C-alpha positions as CSV (number, residue, x, y, z in Angstrom):
1,M,-26.0,-28.5,79.0
2,P,-28.8,-31.1,78.1
3,E,-28.6,-34.3,79.9
4,N,-26.6,-37.2,78.1
5,T,-24.8,-34.6,76.1
6,T,-21.0,-34.9,75.6
7,S,-19.0,-31.6,75.4
8,T,-16.0,-33.2,73.5
9,L,-15.6,-32.2,70.0
10,L,-14.1,-34.6,67.6
11,D,-10.7,-34.1,66.3
12,R,-10.5,-33.0,62.6
13,P,-9.0,-35.9,60.6
14,T,-5.7,-35.0,58.8
15,P,-4.4,-38.1,57.2
16,P,-1.2,-38.6,55.5
17,L,-1.4,-37.4,51.9
18,N,-0.6,-40.8,50.2
19,S,-3.2,-42.3,52.5
20,A,-5.8,-39.7,51.4
21,F,-5.0,-40.1,47.7
22,R,-5.2,-43.9,47.7
23,R,-8.7,-43.6,49.5
24,L,-9.9,-40.9,47.0
25,V,-9.1,-42.9,44.0
26,A,-10.3,-46.2,45.4
27,E,-13.8,-44.8,46.2
28,N,-14.2,-43.2,42.9
29,I,-12.4,-45.0,40.0
30,S,-13.0,-48.7,39.3
31,N,-10.5,-49.2,36.6
32,P,-7.0,-50.3,38.2
33,L,-4.8,-48.6,35.5
34,R,-6.9,-45.4,35.6
35,R,-6.8,-45.6,39.4
36,L,-2.9,-46.0,39.5
37,G,-2.6,-43.0,36.9
38,A,-4.8,-40.7,39.1
39,F,-2.8,-41.6,42.2
40,L,0.6,-40.8,40.4
41,V,-0.9,-37.4,39.1
42,L,-2.1,-36.5,42.7
43,W,1.3,-37.4,43.9
44,L,3.1,-35.2,41.5
45,W,0.5,-32.4,42.3
46,A,1.4,-32.6,45.9
47,K,5.1,-32.2,45.2
48,K,4.7,-29.4,42.8
49,W,2.4,-27.4,44.9
50,H,3.8,-28.0,48.5
51,V,0.8,-29.7,49.6
52,E,2.7,-31.5,52.5
53,E,3.9,-28.2,53.7
54,A,0.3,-27.1,53.9
55,R,-0.8,-30.1,55.8
56,Q,2.1,-29.5,58.3
57,S,0.9,-25.9,58.7
58,I,-2.5,-27.2,59.6
59,L,-1.3,-29.5,62.1
60,A,0.9,-26.7,63.6
61,A,-2.2,-24.5,63.9
62,F,-4.1,-27.3,65.5
63,E,-1.3,-27.5,68.1
64,K,-2.1,-23.8,68.9
65,D,-5.8,-24.4,69.2
66,E,-6.1,-22.1,66.1
67,N,-8.5,-22.5,63.1
68,P,-6.2,-22.7,60.0
69,F,-9.2,-22.8,57.5
70,W,-10.8,-19.4,58.1
71,K,-9.9,-16.9,55.5
72,R,-10.4,-13.3,56.4
73,K,-9.5,-11.8,53.0
74,F,-10.5,-13.0,49.7
75,P,-10.5,-11.6,46.1
76,F,-13.8,-11.3,44.3
77,Q,-15.3,-9.6,41.1
78,Q,-18.9,-9.3,42.5
79,I,-20.8,-10.1,45.8
80,F,-24.5,-10.4,45.8
81,Y,-24.8,-10.4,49.7
82,P,-28.6,-11.5,49.9
83,G,-27.7,-14.5,47.8
84,L,-25.2,-15.5,50.5
85,A,-27.4,-14.7,53.3
86,I,-30.9,-16.0,54.5
87,S,-34.2,-14.8,55.7
88,I,-35.0,-16.4,59.0
89,V,-38.8,-15.3,59.5
90,L,-39.8,-15.3,63.3
91,K,-43.1,-16.5,64.4
92,D,-45.5,-13.6,64.9
93,D,-45.8,-12.1,68.2
94,D,-49.7,-12.3,68.7
95,N,-49.5,-9.7,71.6
96,D,-47.4,-7.2,69.8
97,H,-47.9,-5.8,66.4
98,S,-46.0,-2.4,66.8
99,P,-42.7,-2.3,65.0
100,V,-41.3,0.0,67.7
101,S,-42.0,-2.4,70.6
102,R,-41.1,-5.5,68.6
103,A,-37.9,-4.0,67.5
104,A,-37.1,-3.0,71.1
105,K,-37.6,-6.5,72.4
106,L,-35.5,-8.1,69.8
107,I,-32.7,-5.7,70.4
108,V,-32.7,-6.2,74.3
109,S,-32.9,-9.9,73.7
110,A,-29.8,-9.8,71.3
111,L,-28.0,-7.8,74.0
112,E,-29.0,-10.3,76.8
113,Y,-27.7,-13.2,74.4
114,R,-24.4,-11.4,73.8
115,D,-24.0,-10.8,77.6
116,K,-24.5,-14.5,78.3
117,M,-22.1,-15.4,75.5
118,L,-19.4,-13.1,77.0
119,K,-20.0,-14.7,80.6
120,Q,-20.1,-18.1,79.0
121,E,-23.6,-18.8,80.3
122,L,-25.1,-20.0,77.1
123,E,-26.3,-23.6,77.0
124,A,-24.2,-25.4,74.5
125,D,-25.8,-26.1,71.2
126,A,-26.3,-29.9,70.7
127,E,-27.1,-32.4,68.0
128,K,-28.2,-35.9,69.0
129,G,-26.5,-36.0,72.2
130,R,-23.2,-34.3,71.1
131,S,-22.3,-30.6,71.9
132,L,-21.4,-28.4,68.8
133,D,-18.6,-25.9,68.6
134,M,-19.5,-22.7,70.2
135,G,-16.5,-20.6,69.1
136,R,-18.3,-19.0,66.2
137,H,-20.9,-17.4,68.5
138,F,-18.4,-14.5,68.6
139,Y,-19.0,-14.0,64.8
140,L,-22.4,-12.7,65.6
141,F,-21.4,-9.3,66.9
142,S,-19.0,-6.5,66.0
143,R,-18.1,-8.2,62.7
144,N,-18.5,-6.8,59.1
145,V,-17.1,-7.3,55.6
146,R,-15.1,-4.5,54.4
147,T,-14.3,-4.4,50.6
148,Y,-11.7,-2.2,48.8
149,K,-10.1,-1.8,45.3
150,D,-6.3,-1.8,44.7
151,D,-4.0,-2.8,41.9
152,Q,-4.7,-6.3,42.4
153,G,-8.5,-5.9,42.0
154,L,-11.3,-6.1,44.4
155,S,-10.7,-7.8,47.7
156,A,-12.9,-8.4,50.8
157,N,-11.9,-8.5,54.4
158,V,-13.7,-9.9,57.3
159,I,-13.0,-7.7,60.4
160,D,-13.7,-8.0,64.1
161,H,-14.0,-4.8,65.6
162,E,-13.3,-3.9,69.3
163,P,-16.6,-4.0,71.1
164,T,-18.5,-0.6,71.2
165,D,-21.6,0.5,73.1
166,H,-23.8,1.1,70.1
167,I,-25.8,-0.5,67.4
168,V,-27.0,1.1,64.1
169,V,-30.7,1.4,63.5
170,A,-32.1,2.2,60.0
171,V,-35.7,3.4,59.7
172,D,-36.9,3.7,56.0
173,G,-33.4,4.5,54.7
174,V,-32.4,6.9,57.4
175,Y,-29.4,5.5,59.5
176,F,-29.0,6.2,63.3
177,K,-26.3,5.4,65.8
178,L,-27.9,4.2,69.1
179,K,-26.0,3.7,72.5
180,V,-27.4,0.6,74.0
181,L,-24.8,-0.2,76.6
182,H,-24.0,2.0,79.7
183,E,-21.0,0.9,81.6
184,G,-21.2,-2.3,79.8
185,Q,-24.6,-3.1,81.0
186,P,-27.6,-3.2,78.3
187,L,-30.2,-0.5,78.7
188,S,-33.6,-1.3,79.9
189,L,-36.5,-2.3,77.5
190,S,-38.4,0.9,78.5
191,E,-35.2,3.0,77.5
192,V,-34.6,1.2,74.3
193,L,-38.3,1.6,73.3
194,H,-38.3,5.1,74.2
195,Q,-35.3,5.7,71.9
196,I,-36.6,3.8,69.0
197,Q,-39.9,5.7,69.0
198,Q,-37.9,8.9,68.8
199,M,-36.0,7.6,65.9
200,V,-39.1,6.4,63.9
201,D,-40.6,10.0,64.7
202,E,-37.5,11.7,63.5
203,A,-37.2,9.5,60.3
204,V,-40.6,10.6,59.1
205,S,-39.2,14.1,58.4
206,S,-35.8,12.8,57.3
207,E,-34.3,11.4,54.1
208,G,-31.2,9.4,53.6
209,D,-29.2,11.3,50.9
210,I,-26.8,8.4,50.0
211,P,-28.3,5.0,49.2
212,F,-26.0,3.2,51.5
213,G,-28.2,0.1,51.5
214,L,-27.9,-0.3,47.9
215,L,-24.1,0.0,48.0
216,T,-24.0,-3.0,50.4
217,T,-26.4,-5.2,48.5
218,L,-24.4,-5.8,45.3
219,E,-20.9,-5.1,45.7
220,Q,-18.7,-4.7,42.5
221,A,-16.3,-2.1,41.1
222,D,-18.8,0.7,41.0
223,S,-20.2,0.3,44.6
224,V,-16.7,-0.2,46.0
225,E,-15.5,3.0,44.5
226,V,-18.3,4.8,46.0
227,V,-17.8,3.4,49.4
228,Q,-14.1,4.3,49.1
229,A,-15.0,7.9,48.2
230,L,-17.2,8.0,51.3
231,R,-14.4,6.8,53.5
232,Q,-11.9,9.3,52.1
233,D,-14.1,12.3,52.8
234,P,-13.3,13.7,56.2
235,R,-16.9,14.7,56.9
236,N,-17.8,10.9,56.9
237,H,-15.0,9.7,59.1
238,Q,-17.1,9.1,62.2
239,S,-20.2,8.0,60.6
240,M,-18.3,5.3,58.7
241,Q,-16.5,4.2,61.8
242,D,-19.8,4.0,63.5
243,L,-21.4,2.0,60.8
244,D,-18.4,-0.4,60.8
245,S,-18.1,-1.0,64.5
246,A,-21.8,-1.3,65.5
247,L,-22.4,-4.4,67.6
248,F,-25.1,-5.3,65.1
249,F,-27.7,-3.9,62.7
250,V,-31.3,-3.4,63.1
251,A,-33.7,-2.3,60.2
252,I,-37.3,-1.0,60.7
253,D,-39.4,-0.8,57.6
254,T,-42.5,1.1,58.8
255,R,-43.8,1.5,55.3
256,F,-43.7,-2.2,54.7
257,H,-46.9,-4.3,55.7
258,P,-46.6,-7.9,54.4
259,Q,-49.5,-10.0,54.4
260,T,-48.0,-13.5,53.4
261,L,-45.0,-15.4,54.4
262,E,-43.5,-15.1,50.9
263,E,-43.9,-11.3,51.1
264,T,-42.4,-11.3,54.7
265,A,-39.4,-13.5,53.8
266,R,-38.4,-11.6,50.6
267,G,-39.1,-8.2,52.0
268,C,-36.9,-8.8,54.9
269,L,-34.1,-10.3,52.8
270,I,-34.0,-8.3,49.6
271,D,-36.9,-6.2,48.5
272,N,-36.2,-3.4,50.9
273,H,-32.5,-3.5,50.4
274,H,-32.3,0.3,50.7
275,N,-32.7,0.0,54.4
276,R,-30.0,-2.5,55.0
277,D,-26.4,-3.1,55.7
278,Y,-25.5,-6.5,54.4
279,R,-21.9,-6.2,55.4
280,K,-22.8,-6.9,58.9
281,S,-22.9,-10.5,60.3
282,I,-26.4,-10.1,61.6
283,Q,-29.3,-7.9,60.7
284,I,-32.6,-7.8,62.7
285,V,-35.5,-6.7,60.5
286,V,-39.0,-5.5,61.7
287,T,-41.8,-4.5,59.3
288,G,-44.4,-2.0,59.7
289,N,-47.0,-4.5,61.1
290,G,-44.6,-6.1,63.7
291,K,-43.5,-9.0,61.5
292,A,-39.7,-9.9,61.9
293,A,-36.8,-11.7,60.5
294,I,-33.0,-12.2,61.2
295,V,-30.7,-12.0,58.3
296,P,-27.2,-13.5,58.9
297,S,-24.4,-13.3,56.4
298,Y,-22.6,-16.4,55.6
299,V,-19.8,-14.3,54.0
300,S,-19.0,-13.3,57.7
301,G,-18.4,-16.9,58.6
302,L,-21.6,-17.7,60.1
303,D,-23.3,-21.0,59.3
304,G,-27.0,-21.9,59.2
305,S,-27.2,-24.0,62.5
306,L,-25.5,-21.1,64.5
307,A,-27.7,-18.5,63.0
308,F,-30.9,-20.5,63.5
309,S,-30.0,-21.2,67.1
310,F,-29.3,-17.5,67.8
311,S,-32.5,-16.5,66.2
312,S,-34.6,-18.9,68.2
313,W,-33.2,-17.8,71.4
314,V,-33.6,-14.2,70.8
315,A,-37.2,-14.5,69.5
316,G,-38.2,-16.6,72.3
317,H,-36.6,-14.3,74.9
318,A,-38.3,-11.4,73.3
319,K,-41.8,-12.8,73.8
320,T,-41.2,-13.1,77.5
321,L,-40.7,-9.2,77.7
322,K,-43.8,-7.1,78.4
323,S,-43.2,-3.6,77.2
324,D,-46.5,-2.4,78.6
325,D,-45.2,-3.3,82.2
326,C,-42.1,-1.3,82.0
327,S,-41.5,1.6,84.2
328,K,-41.0,4.7,82.5
329,S,-39.1,6.3,85.4
330,H,-35.7,5.5,83.9
331,E,-36.2,7.1,80.4
332,P,-33.3,9.4,79.6
333,A,-34.0,12.9,79.3
334,A,-32.0,13.3,76.2
335,P,-31.7,11.2,73.0
336,L,-29.0,8.4,73.0
337,F,-29.0,8.4,69.2
338,A,-27.5,10.5,66.5
339,K,-28.4,10.5,62.8
340,L,-25.5,9.2,60.5
341,D,-25.2,11.7,57.7
342,L,-23.0,10.5,54.8
343,Q,-21.9,13.2,52.0
344,L,-20.1,13.1,48.7
345,E,-18.6,15.9,46.8
346,N,-20.5,16.6,43.6
347,R,-23.3,14.6,44.9
348,S,-25.4,14.9,41.6
349,G,-22.5,13.6,39.6
350,W,-22.8,10.2,41.6
351,D,-26.5,9.7,40.4
352,E,-25.5,7.9,37.1
353,R,-23.5,5.4,39.2
354,F,-26.3,4.7,41.6
355,N,-28.8,4.4,38.8
356,K,-26.3,1.8,37.1
357,L,-25.9,-0.1,40.3
358,N,-29.7,-0.4,40.7
359,D,-29.9,-1.6,37.2
360,D,-27.3,-4.3,37.6
361,L,-29.0,-5.5,40.8
362,Q,-32.5,-6.1,39.3
363,P,-31.6,-9.5,37.6
364,W,-30.7,-10.9,40.9
365,I,-34.2,-10.1,42.3
366,Y,-37.1,-12.3,41.6
367,P,-40.2,-10.6,40.1
368,K,-42.9,-10.3,43.0
369,D,-45.4,-12.4,41.1
370,T,-43.0,-15.3,41.1
371,P,-43.2,-17.5,44.1
372,T,-40.1,-18.7,45.8
373,V,-41.6,-20.2,48.9
374,H,-43.6,-23.5,48.8
375,T,-45.5,-25.6,51.2
376,F,-46.2,-29.1,51.0
377,D,-49.1,-29.8,53.5
378,G,-49.9,-33.0,55.0
379,I,-46.4,-34.6,54.6
380,G,-43.6,-34.1,57.2
381,R,-41.6,-35.5,60.0
382,K,-44.6,-37.4,61.4
383,T,-45.1,-38.9,57.9
384,F,-41.6,-40.2,57.6
385,R,-41.4,-41.2,61.3
386,S,-44.5,-43.4,60.9
387,L,-42.8,-45.1,58.0
388,K,-39.6,-45.5,60.0
389,I,-37.5,-43.7,57.3
390,S,-35.1,-40.8,57.4
391,S,-36.9,-37.7,56.2
392,D,-33.6,-36.4,54.7
393,A,-33.0,-39.5,52.8
394,A,-36.6,-39.4,51.5
395,M,-36.1,-35.7,50.3
396,H,-32.9,-36.5,48.5
397,C,-34.6,-39.6,46.7
398,A,-37.5,-37.2,45.8
399,L,-35.2,-34.4,44.6
400,H,-33.4,-36.8,42.2
401,L,-36.7,-38.2,40.9
402,A,-38.1,-34.7,40.4
403,F,-35.1,-33.4,38.5
404,K,-35.2,-36.6,36.3
405,H,-38.9,-35.9,35.6
406,Y,-38.4,-32.2,35.1
407,R,-35.2,-32.2,33.1
408,G,-35.1,-35.6,31.6
409,R,-31.8,-36.6,33.0
410,I,-30.4,-38.0,36.3
411,P,-28.9,-35.1,38.4
412,R,-25.9,-34.7,40.5
413,V,-27.1,-33.4,43.9
414,S,-25.0,-31.6,46.4
415,N,-26.0,-31.0,49.9
416,F,-24.5,-28.7,52.6
417,M,-23.8,-30.0,56.0
418,S,-22.7,-28.0,59.1
419,M,-19.7,-29.7,60.7
420,R,-19.8,-27.9,64.1
421,S,-19.3,-31.3,65.7
422,I,-15.6,-31.3,64.4
423,K,-12.9,-29.0,65.9
424,T,-12.5,-26.0,63.5
425,G,-15.4,-27.6,61.3
426,R,-16.8,-25.8,58.5
427,I,-19.7,-26.0,56.1
428,H,-19.1,-29.0,53.9
429,R,-20.6,-29.7,50.5
430,Y,-21.0,-33.4,49.5
431,S,-22.7,-35.4,47.0
432,T,-25.8,-37.4,47.7
433,S,-25.9,-38.9,44.1
434,T,-24.6,-42.2,45.3
435,K,-24.7,-45.4,42.9
436,E,-27.7,-46.6,44.9
437,M,-29.3,-43.4,44.4
438,I,-28.7,-43.4,40.7
439,A,-29.9,-46.9,40.5
440,F,-33.1,-45.9,42.3
441,V,-33.8,-43.0,39.9
442,G,-33.3,-45.4,36.9
443,N,-35.8,-48.0,38.5
444,P,-37.8,-46.5,41.3
445,T,-39.0,-49.6,43.2
446,S,-39.5,-50.3,47.0
447,K,-36.2,-52.3,47.1
448,T,-34.1,-49.8,45.1
449,L,-35.5,-46.9,47.5
450,Q,-34.5,-48.9,50.5
451,Q,-31.1,-49.3,49.3
452,A,-30.7,-45.6,48.2
453,M,-31.9,-44.5,51.8
454,D,-29.6,-47.0,53.6
455,E,-26.6,-45.6,51.6
456,H,-27.7,-42.0,52.2
457,R,-27.8,-42.8,56.0
458,R,-24.3,-44.5,55.9
459,V,-22.8,-41.5,54.1
460,I,-24.3,-39.0,56.6
461,R,-23.0,-41.1,59.6
462,Q,-19.5,-41.0,57.9
463,L,-19.6,-37.2,57.3
464,K,-20.6,-36.4,60.8
465,V,-17.4,-37.6,62.2
466,G,-15.4,-36.1,59.5
467,D,-14.7,-39.3,57.9
468,D,-14.6,-38.0,54.3
469,V,-11.4,-37.6,52.3
470,L,-12.9,-34.8,50.2
471,Y,-13.7,-32.8,53.3
472,F,-10.0,-33.0,54.2
473,L,-8.6,-32.3,50.7
474,T,-11.1,-29.4,49.9
475,S,-10.2,-27.9,53.1
476,L,-6.4,-28.3,52.4
477,I,-6.6,-26.5,49.1
478,T,-7.6,-23.3,50.5
479,R,-4.3,-22.9,52.3
480,E,-2.0,-20.1,51.0
481,E,0.9,-22.6,50.5
482,I,-1.0,-24.0,47.7
483,G,-2.5,-21.0,46.1
484,A,-4.9,-20.5,43.5
485,K,-3.0,-22.2,40.7
486,G,-2.5,-25.3,43.0
487,S,-6.2,-25.3,43.8
488,T,-7.1,-25.2,40.0
489,A,-4.6,-28.0,39.2
490,F,-6.5,-30.1,42.0
491,F,-9.8,-29.5,40.3
492,W,-8.3,-30.4,36.9
493,I,-7.2,-33.7,38.2
494,L,-10.7,-34.3,39.4
495,K,-12.2,-33.2,36.3
496,T,-10.0,-35.5,34.2
497,F,-9.9,-38.6,36.4
498,M,-13.0,-38.4,38.6
499,P,-15.5,-36.4,36.5
500,Q,-18.5,-37.5,38.8
501,V,-16.6,-36.0,41.8
502,F,-15.7,-32.7,40.0
503,Q,-19.4,-32.2,38.9
504,G,-20.7,-32.9,42.4
505,L,-18.4,-30.4,43.9
506,L,-18.5,-27.6,41.3
507,M,-21.2,-28.3,38.7
508,P,-24.1,-29.7,40.6
509,D,-27.6,-29.9,39.1
510,I,-29.2,-29.3,42.6
511,L,-27.6,-27.6,45.5
512,A,-29.7,-28.2,48.5
513,S,-29.5,-27.4,52.2
514,S,-31.7,-28.8,55.0
515,I,-32.9,-26.4,57.7
516,R,-33.7,-27.8,61.0
517,P,-36.7,-25.7,62.2
518,F,-35.9,-24.2,65.8
519,P,-38.6,-22.9,68.1
520,E,-39.9,-19.6,67.0
521,M,-38.8,-20.1,63.5
522,A,-41.5,-19.8,60.9
523,F,-39.4,-20.1,57.8
524,G,-35.8,-20.0,56.6
525,G,-34.6,-19.4,53.0
526,R,-33.4,-17.0,50.2
527,A,-36.8,-15.8,49.3
528,G,-37.0,-13.5,46.4
529,A,-33.1,-13.7,45.8
530,R,-31.3,-15.5,42.9
531,I,-28.1,-17.1,43.7
532,G,-25.1,-17.0,41.4
533,F,-23.0,-20.0,42.5
534,P,-24.9,-22.9,40.9
535,P,-24.0,-23.1,37.3
536,G,-26.2,-23.0,34.1
537,D,-29.7,-24.5,34.8
538,A,-28.9,-25.7,38.3
539,I,-31.4,-25.3,41.1
540,G,-30.6,-24.3,44.5
541,G,-32.8,-24.1,47.7
542,H,-33.5,-24.9,51.2
543,Y,-36.0,-27.3,52.8
544,L,-37.4,-27.4,56.3
545,F,-39.2,-30.3,57.8
546,F,-42.0,-29.6,60.2
547,E,-44.2,-32.2,61.8
548,D,-47.1,-32.0,59.4
549,K,-45.6,-30.0,56.3
550,I,-42.6,-29.4,54.4
551,M,-41.5,-25.8,53.4
552,L,-39.3,-25.2,50.6
553,C,-37.5,-22.1,49.0
554,V,-36.4,-22.7,45.4
555,C,-34.0,-20.4,43.6
556,S,-31.8,-20.5,40.5
557,H,-29.1,-18.8,38.7
558,Q,-29.8,-15.2,37.7
559,G,-29.8,-16.3,34.0
560,E,-32.6,-18.7,34.5
561,K,-36.0,-18.1,33.1
562,G,-38.0,-19.1,36.4
563,H,-39.4,-22.5,36.4
564,E,-38.8,-23.0,40.0
565,A,-42.7,-23.3,40.8
566,A,-43.0,-26.0,38.2
567,F,-40.0,-28.0,39.9
568,A,-41.6,-27.4,43.2
569,E,-44.8,-29.2,42.0
570,E,-42.7,-32.0,40.5
571,L,-40.9,-32.3,43.9
572,E,-44.1,-32.6,45.9
573,A,-45.4,-35.4,43.5
574,S,-42.0,-37.1,43.9
575,L,-42.3,-37.1,47.6
576,K,-45.7,-38.6,47.3
577,Q,-44.1,-41.4,45.3
578,V,-41.3,-41.9,47.6
579,T,-43.7,-42.3,50.5
580,A,-45.9,-44.8,48.5
581,L,-43.0,-46.9,47.8
582,A,-42.0,-46.7,51.4
583,K,-45.4,-48.0,52.3
584,V,-45.1,-50.8,50.0
585,R,-41.7,-51.7,51.6
586,E,-43.3,-51.6,55.0
587,A,-46.1,-53.9,54.0
588,L,-43.6,-56.4,52.6
589,D,-41.7,-56.3,55.8
590,R,-44.7,-56.8,57.9
591,A,-45.6,-59.7,55.6
592,H,-42.2,-61.2,56.3
593,E,-42.4,-60.3,60.0
594,G,-39.2,-58.3,59.6
595,P,-38.5,-54.7,60.9
596,L,-38.1,-52.0,58.3
597,N,-34.5,-50.8,58.9
């Protein structure tokens, strides 16, 4: 564990309901009568929908050291998995451009990570001196989402499988089961490399008959019915079981040779979906020219900080392995892999459904001539550090300004935050559109900028210790005791009495997420994939601060016309405006011989 790091996670706040309601209305309603009315309606809501019982069940789960907020089963109408995943592009290995050896090294490194995880030998992830929750590391392996259709509609289950000794490797649409453990110990690099080479050779003369990757990309009634038909066919029983229970998934796209970061990021995430299994919590992707990415699924319960930490460790360890120096004396005489053949009765009769599914998928994918990855050179952490201002606060000031210039109105901006410093912490969506931020957008001066950034930092500090009543209440309404109708009633109360809170939670104009670059990370974002959860003309995306640049991935709803590049240009200009105002503020402080806070 790093020096000066505490291993104590913060307790998750579970305040009494009346206290939580009073704070919610006090923070968001200025009129006393309206505040009283909102409190009474919340009190009646709690009585009607058994909210106190839900709170008590949470406290009981905490006593048993259980996570009461994780839901393994949830209903859905449609899941576009790449829109709920991310492409974590790894830095190139300058000494290795072979897809075979790059894949072998990443596989061996992932297995080494798993081995250390099981032995509790991993160094705890930390943030500003405080260790983070390591419990979700088990979500990385042997986990997938299984969907089914019944009389109630479509449902998805997140399933943890008993550990097996194999992974699944897909090569250009041909899927193989590969044994990677012997008596619980990982195979050597030379053994894995030897097996990967044989699979790549065999895939050249093979062809996947069933477009399994397509079936896992956009899950809706058509695709779920096909997968259920595959499961019901006895000939597929073992292959489906092997797909489901694999430790993790590896995709090798030998025919894909990306030249740019945009091509790599979107190719690994969405463009080559025919060679994927998005149901798995982790996919390792390697291209034909040795570029690589790791694609985690947020549907499986992973969050960004865990996925980035894992990817960084695996990529860094892989670079320490030297395939050229490996002895070949232990190469197995026989292959340790088997092709996974999937079959359907009346195969030709399913083609129409496959074609429809492919057509339904296209609106979710950006045209290849539409850029979604943007780089702002010359401005980064070093810039903000020299001005003694928060890089994240500056970004959110710029996001508000850019949207105002671009759309002509002051936006509601929500941001995602990982709460791994809290016991059973989950990703939290919070609003950065404070009163001070709105005042800054209406009158952007060095003074209003400082006030907006000060308030942004205060909000972040408060959130990091879980001191946010909305974090508690929005977690509470996911409980089964309250149910869908009770949750809907809660949001109706917000919409009626606190519309700004409702809009920030469910109807934001910008839905942003900050990604902290880890070592060996070149980029992270949903390149090439549209996202369905921001409504209407909302914009979503990720931003990464490097020392001397900012990288941005901008996406929107599938119905949008695609003006993301124009917004990115506006954002870059707004960042320059923010830094210019910060320089003015710094000069004024120096003139008054006062430090810039």
